[in-house]
N, C-alpha and C positions, 0 to 999 in steps of 0.2 A: 431277384430283380435282374433284368436283362441289361447288359452293358452295351452302350452304343459302339458300333464299329464303323470305320470308314467304309463306304459302300463299295469301293474298288479294292478293298484289302483281301488278303488270303483268308483271314479270319471270317470275313463276311461271306466269302465264297464257300467256306466249309459249312457255315450256318445255312446257306441256300441249298447246299447239297443234302443236308440233313432233313430239311423241311418235308419233302415228299415221303420220307421214311418214318415220319411221326415224331420228329424232333431229334435233338442232339443225343440223348441217352439211347433212344431206340436205334439211331444210326450206328452207334458204337456196337450194339448187340448184333445188328444186321451184318456187320463186317467181321464178326467173331472176336470182338475185343471187349474189355470190361466196360461197364456203363459210363465211366468217367473219361475215357480216351477222347472222344469227339468233343464233349463239353469243354474239356481243358484246352484242347487244340483251338477251339473257336473263341476262347475267352481272351480278349486283348490285354487283360491285366495279368495273364499268366504267360510264362515263357515256353510252355510245352509246344512242340511242333508235331505235326502229323507225319509219320513215316511215309515215304513215297509209295510203298506197296499198299498201305492203308488208304492213302489219298486216291489211288487208282481204284481200289475196291469201292470206296465211298462214291466216287463219280460213276462207276459202273452201276451200282445199286440205285443211285439217283436217276440215271438214264433209264434203267429198266422200269422204274416207277413213273416214268414220263416227265421227269424234272430236268432233263438235259444234263450237261456236264459243266457245272459251275466252276470247278477247280481248274479243269483244262482251259475253259474260257478265260479265266483269270490270267493264267500263264501265257496263253496265246496273245491276249491283249497287251501284256507287258512286253513280250518278245516283239510283237508287231511294232510297238512304239519305238523300239530301239533299232529296228532294221530300216535301212534306206534313209533317204533324206528326211530331215525333220520338217513336219508340216507346221504351218502357222495355226494359231488358235482358230482363226476363221475357217481354214481348210478342215480342221477337225470338226468344227461345228457344222459345216456344210455336209461332211460325210455322215454325221449323226442324223441330220435332218433327212438325207437321202435314205439311209438304212431304216430309219423309223417309218418313212413313207412306204418302203418296200414291205416292212412287217405289217403295217396297217392294210396294205393292198392284199397281202396273202390271207390275212384274217377275214377281210371283207369277202374275198372270193369263196372262202370256206363256208361263210355264214349264209350265202345265197340260198342254198337248198336246205339249210337247217341241220346238216350233218357234216361231220368232218371225216373224210376218208383217210386211209393210211397215207396215201401220197400227199394229200393236203396237210396232214399232220407233219410229215417229214419236211415239207416246204416251209411251214410255219416255224418248226424247230430250227431249220437252217437260217431263216430270217432273224429269229431271236438270237441265234449264235452270232450272226454277222453284226447285229445291233450291239450285242454285249462287247464285241471286240472294239468297235469304234467308240463306244462309251468309255471303255477302259483306257483307250489311247487318249481320248479327250480329257479324262480325269487326270491321267499321268502328266499330260502337257500343262494342264492348269496348275497342278502341284509344283511343276518345275518353274513356273513363272513367278 
């Protein structure tokens, strides 16, 4: 049975990074670790942490499989939240709407001809990354209130 994770948690980011690699156990094997390393690190009921070098390998493998960099995105969102002046909930929500619209526009542009070129894929990945950052900041702000 899968344990529910907070969507903006590191444990959830680890699970998202493992998904394009065929799941948690396969992700462990993909980075050269035993099959329990990633499942234990992604389990919110366990205290195991993922070593930094393994987290980098996992994100790189996920990126190579077309899944982006969920672990890096998690930390960038957390760091961005603490840098600079604190935004209001409404400002975070407005940023989320703007970034979501940018993502939708990139996807719609790519769908016009029925094919996704390498440059369109990069633009969509960048829009996804930007959306993840503002969503992480919004989630952190909501938790703090």
